C-alpha positions as CSV (number, residue, x, y, z in Angstrom):
1,X,0.0,0.0,0.0
2,X,1.5,3.3,-1.1
3,X,0.8,6.1,1.4
4,X,1.2,9.7,0.1
5,X,1.9,12.9,2.0
6,X,3.6,16.2,1.7
7,X,7.4,16.3,1.9
8,X,7.8,18.2,5.2
9,X,9.1,16.6,8.4
10,X,5.7,17.2,10.0
11,X,3.9,15.4,7.2
12,X,6.2,12.5,7.4
13,X,5.7,12.4,11.2
14,X,2.0,12.3,10.7
15,X,2.3,9.3,8.3
16,X,4.4,7.5,10.9
17,X,1.8,8.3,13.5
18,X,-0.9,6.7,11.4
19,X,1.1,3.8,10.2
20,X,2.1,2.7,13.7
21,X,-1.3,1.1,14.5
22,X,-1.9,0.2,10.8
23,X,1.2,-2.1,10.7
24,X,0.2,-3.7,14.0
25,X,-3.4,-4.3,12.7
26,X,-2.4,-5.4,9.2
27,X,1.0,-7.3,9.6
28,X,0.6,-8.9,6.1
29,X,0.5,-5.6,4.3
30,X,3.7,-3.7,3.3
31,X,3.2,0.0,3.7
32,X,5.4,2.4,1.7
33,X,5.6,6.2,2.0
34,X,5.8,8.5,-1.0
35,X,6.1,12.3,-0.8
36,X,4.3,14.7,-3.1
37,X,5.7,18.2,-3.4
38,X,2.8,20.6,-3.1
39,X,2.6,24.2,-4.5
40,X,2.7,25.6,-1.0
41,X,5.9,23.7,-0.2
42,X,7.6,24.8,-3.5
43,X,6.8,28.5,-3.1
44,X,8.8,30.0,-0.3
45,X,8.8,33.6,-1.5
46,X,5.2,34.7,-1.1
47,X,4.2,35.6,2.5
48,X,0.5,35.2,2.2
49,X,-1.0,31.6,2.2
50,X,-4.0,33.0,0.3
51,X,-1.7,34.3,-2.5
52,X,0.1,30.9,-2.7
53,X,-3.2,29.1,-3.0
54,X,-4.4,31.4,-5.7
55,X,-1.2,30.7,-7.7
56,X,-1.6,26.9,-7.6
57,X,-3.5,25.1,-10.4
58,X,-6.2,23.6,-8.1
59,X,-6.3,26.5,-5.6
60,X,-5.3,24.1,-2.9
61,X,-1.7,25.0,-1.8
62,X,-1.2,22.0,0.5
63,X,-3.4,19.2,-0.9
64,X,-4.1,19.6,-4.6
65,X,-1.2,17.6,-6.0
66,X,-1.6,14.8,-3.5
67,X,-5.2,14.4,-4.5
68,X,-4.3,14.2,-8.1
69,X,-1.7,11.6,-7.3
70,X,-4.4,9.6,-5.5
71,X,-6.9,9.9,-8.4
72,X,-4.2,8.7,-10.9
73,X,-3.3,5.7,-8.8
74,X,0.2,6.9,-8.0
75,X,-0.7,6.4,-4.3
76,X,-3.4,4.4,-2.6
77,X,-4.1,6.6,0.4
78,X,-3.1,10.1,1.5
79,X,-2.5,11.3,5.0
80,X,-3.3,15.0,5.3
81,X,-3.5,17.6,8.1
82,X,-7.3,18.0,8.1
83,X,-7.1,21.8,8.1
84,X,-5.2,21.6,4.8
85,X,-8.1,20.0,2.9
86,X,-10.7,22.2,1.2
87,X,-14.2,21.9,2.5
88,X,-15.7,21.0,-0.9
89,X,-15.4,17.3,-1.6
90,X,-13.2,16.2,-4.5
91,X,-15.0,14.1,-7.0
92,X,-13.8,10.5,-7.0
93,X,-12.2,10.8,-3.5
94,X,-13.6,10.4,0.0
95,X,-12.3,11.0,3.6
96,X,-12.5,8.1,6.0
97,X,-13.7,8.5,9.6
98,X,-11.1,10.5,11.5
99,X,-8.6,8.4,13.4
100,X,-7.8,9.2,17.1
101,X,-6.4,10.5,19.2
102,X,-6.5,14.1,18.0
103,X,-3.4,16.1,18.8
104,X,-3.6,19.3,20.9
105,X,-5.9,21.7,19.0
106,X,-4.5,24.9,20.5
107,X,-2.2,27.5,19.0
108,X,1.1,28.4,20.7
109,X,2.9,31.7,21.0
110,X,6.7,30.9,20.9
111,X,9.3,33.4,22.1
112,X,6.9,35.4,24.4
113,X,3.6,35.2,26.2
114,X,0.8,37.6,25.2
115,X,1.4,39.5,28.4
116,X,5.2,39.9,27.9
117,X,5.1,40.9,24.2
118,X,6.4,44.4,24.1
119,X,4.3,47.2,22.6
120,X,4.7,47.1,18.8
121,X,6.3,43.6,18.9
122,X,6.8,41.8,15.6
123,X,5.0,38.4,15.5
124,X,5.5,36.0,12.7
125,X,2.6,34.1,11.1
126,X,1.2,33.6,7.6
127,X,-2.3,32.6,8.6
128,X,-5.2,35.1,8.2
129,X,-7.0,33.5,11.2
130,X,-4.0,33.9,13.5
131,X,-3.3,37.4,12.3
132,X,-6.9,38.5,12.9
133,X,-7.3,36.8,16.3
134,X,-3.9,38.1,17.5
135,X,-4.9,41.7,16.5
136,X,-8.2,41.3,18.4
137,X,-6.2,40.6,21.6
138,X,-3.1,42.8,20.9
139,X,-3.9,45.5,18.3
140,X,-0.5,47.1,18.9
141,X,1.6,44.3,17.5
142,X,2.9,44.1,13.9
143,X,2.4,40.8,12.1
144,X,5.2,39.5,9.9
145,X,4.3,37.0,7.1
146,X,6.4,33.8,7.4
147,X,6.0,30.5,5.7
148,X,7.7,27.2,5.6
149,X,8.0,24.2,7.8
150,X,8.0,24.4,11.6
151,X,11.7,24.5,12.3
152,X,12.5,27.3,9.9
153,X,9.6,29.3,11.3
154,X,10.9,28.9,14.8
155,X,14.3,29.9,13.5
156,X,12.9,33.3,12.7
157,X,13.2,34.0,16.5
158,X,17.0,34.4,16.1
159,X,19.5,36.1,13.7
160,X,19.1,39.1,11.4
161,X,15.6,40.3,11.0
162,X,14.4,38.2,14.0
163,X,10.8,38.5,15.1
164,X,9.8,38.8,18.8
165,X,7.4,35.8,18.7
166,X,6.0,33.2,16.3
167,X,2.5,31.7,16.2
168,X,2.3,28.0,15.5
169,X,0.0,25.0,16.0
170,X,0.7,23.0,19.2
171,X,-0.1,19.8,17.2
172,X,2.9,20.4,14.9
173,X,5.3,21.0,17.8
174,X,4.0,17.9,19.6
175,X,4.3,15.6,16.6
176,X,7.9,16.8,15.9
177,X,8.9,16.6,19.6
178,X,9.9,20.2,19.8
179,X,9.5,21.7,23.2
180,X,12.4,24.0,24.1
181,X,11.0,27.4,23.1
182,X,9.4,29.8,25.6
183,X,5.8,29.6,24.8
184,X,2.2,30.2,25.8
185,X,-0.6,27.8,24.9
186,X,-3.4,30.1,23.9
187,X,-6.8,29.4,25.4
188,X,-9.4,28.1,22.8
189,X,-12.1,30.4,24.2
190,X,-10.1,33.5,23.3
191,X,-8.1,32.1,20.4
192,X,-10.2,29.3,18.8
193,X,-8.3,27.0,16.4
194,X,-8.8,26.4,12.8
195,X,-11.6,23.9,12.1
196,X,-10.0,20.4,12.1
197,X,-6.7,21.5,13.6
198,X,-4.7,18.7,15.2
199,X,-6.7,16.0,13.3
200,X,-5.6,13.7,10.4
201,X,-7.6,13.3,7.3
202,X,-7.2,9.9,5.6
203,X,-8.3,10.1,2.0
204,X,-8.9,7.3,-0.5
205,X,-10.5,6.8,-3.9
206,X,-14.2,6.4,-3.6
207,X,-14.2,3.4,-6.1
208,X,-11.6,1.5,-4.1
209,X,-14.1,-0.7,-2.2
210,X,-11.4,-3.2,-1.1
211,X,-9.4,-0.5,0.6
212,X,-12.4,1.2,2.1
213,X,-13.6,-2.1,3.6
214,X,-10.1,-2.8,5.0
215,X,-9.8,0.6,6.7
216,X,-13.5,0.9,7.7
217,X,-12.9,0.5,11.4
218,X,-9.9,2.8,12.0
219,X,-11.8,5.9,12.9
220,X,-12.6,7.3,16.3
221,X,-16.3,8.2,16.5
222,X,-15.9,11.0,19.0
223,X,-12.9,12.6,17.2
224,X,-14.7,12.2,13.9
225,X,-17.9,13.9,15.2
226,X,-15.9,16.9,16.5
227,X,-14.1,17.4,13.3
228,X,-17.2,17.0,11.2
229,X,-19.0,19.6,13.2
230,X,-16.2,22.1,12.9
231,X,-15.7,21.5,9.2
232,X,-19.4,21.6,8.5
233,X,-19.6,25.1,10.1
234,X,-16.7,26.2,7.9
235,X,-18.3,24.8,4.8
236,X,-21.6,26.6,5.6
237,X,-19.7,29.9,5.9
238,X,-18.1,29.3,2.5
239,X,-14.7,29.6,4.3
240,X,-11.3,28.1,3.7
241,X,-7.8,27.9,5.1
242,X,-7.3,31.6,4.3
243,X,-10.4,32.9,6.0
244,X,-10.3,33.9,9.8
245,X,-12.8,31.3,11.1
246,X,-12.2,29.5,14.4
247,X,-14.0,26.5,15.7
248,X,-13.8,24.2,18.6
249,X,-16.1,21.2,19.3
250,X,-16.2,19.1,22.5
251,X,-18.2,16.1,23.6
252,X,-20.0,15.5,26.9
253,X,-21.7,12.1,27.0
254,X,-23.8,12.0,23.9
255,X,-24.0,15.8,23.5
256,X,-21.8,17.8,21.1
257,X,-20.9,21.5,21.9
258,X,-19.5,23.7,19.1
259,X,-18.1,27.2,19.5
260,X,-17.5,29.2,16.4
261,X,-15.8,32.6,15.7
262,X,-15.4,34.9,12.7
263,X,-12.9,37.8,13.0
264,X,-12.3,40.7,10.8
265,X,-8.8,40.9,9.2
266,X,-7.9,44.0,11.4
267,X,-9.1,42.2,14.5
268,X,-11.6,45.0,15.3
269,X,-14.7,43.0,14.9
270,X,-15.4,39.5,16.2
271,X,-18.6,37.5,16.0
272,X,-19.1,34.4,18.3
273,X,-21.8,31.7,18.5
274,X,-22.1,28.5,20.5
275,X,-24.7,25.7,20.3
276,X,-25.3,22.1,21.5
277,X,-26.5,19.2,19.5
278,X,-26.7,15.4,19.4
279,X,-23.5,13.5,18.8
280,X,-25.3,11.7,15.9
281,X,-25.7,14.9,13.8
282,X,-22.4,16.9,13.9
283,X,-23.1,18.4,10.4
284,X,-26.4,19.8,11.6
285,X,-24.8,21.4,14.6
286,X,-22.1,22.9,12.4
287,X,-24.7,24.4,10.0
288,X,-26.7,25.7,13.0
289,X,-23.7,27.6,14.5
290,X,-22.8,29.0,11.0
291,X,-26.4,30.3,10.6
292,X,-26.2,32.0,14.0
293,X,-22.8,33.6,13.1
294,X,-24.2,34.9,9.8
295,X,-27.3,36.3,11.6
296,X,-25.1,38.1,14.1
297,X,-23.1,39.9,11.3
298,X,-20.4,37.5,10.2
299,X,-21.7,37.7,6.6
300,X,-20.5,41.3,6.4
301,X,-17.0,40.4,7.6
302,X,-16.8,37.5,5.2
303,X,-18.0,39.6,2.3
304,X,-15.4,42.2,3.0
305,X,-12.7,39.5,3.1
306,X,-13.7,37.9,-0.2
307,X,-13.7,41.3,-1.9
């Protein structure tokens, strides 16, 4: 079985994480990894992730080429970071139930805490959501666009042109075993993560019934429900990885709770909504929270961003 992924250290670590239990469960199958160089990995010059995505053929800076490799049969399965996948399904492909456990969903401020950041501090991040949410909390800071894999981004804390702090996903640091930087784990209530952050998306061809049956039982129902709720909310908002939408779903018994946030790019306006729903209908809960966000004014923020 050929397992595809992006070429970064983090992507390879995610494949190893998924393949560990797969090799134990299916000892008669030989799994081989194959890297696919994505447009977002090739382009290191553009600071904005949205600009990189616009320049790629599919508009998907971190998943398009892997999906084409899957459709052509070059690989049999692809392991994605879920937040890299577009919300619109790709014809001919399907995402299996999300495996668990889910990594830490929080964002991390490396180099300083929010309280110790000096006035006018330079903070490195290329994600619109992180920029908007940071400006909502600290409107005095200056954001610096940075791209690349996790270690080079952390490297921006030192040397010529160094920034005061860098915003990253805790999941990436955890999977790479990086833990030496001064940091603050940002609370999900004030700094909600990207929908699906910390979760893996396992994608296969829809017509590959043999593989679908083989991998049918690998998902974690609770993790799958939380991710589906968050992603459904994002889809209903017509958002994507370059839109400042945050979401965090949790489970209590058979109840699902979803908190969603839409933030203007300058951080001056932030719309929030929270709702509860049955664990059996995560998509319905996601759509309900999206509707409430739109009714509260998120449509105006999103329209301005799309313009």
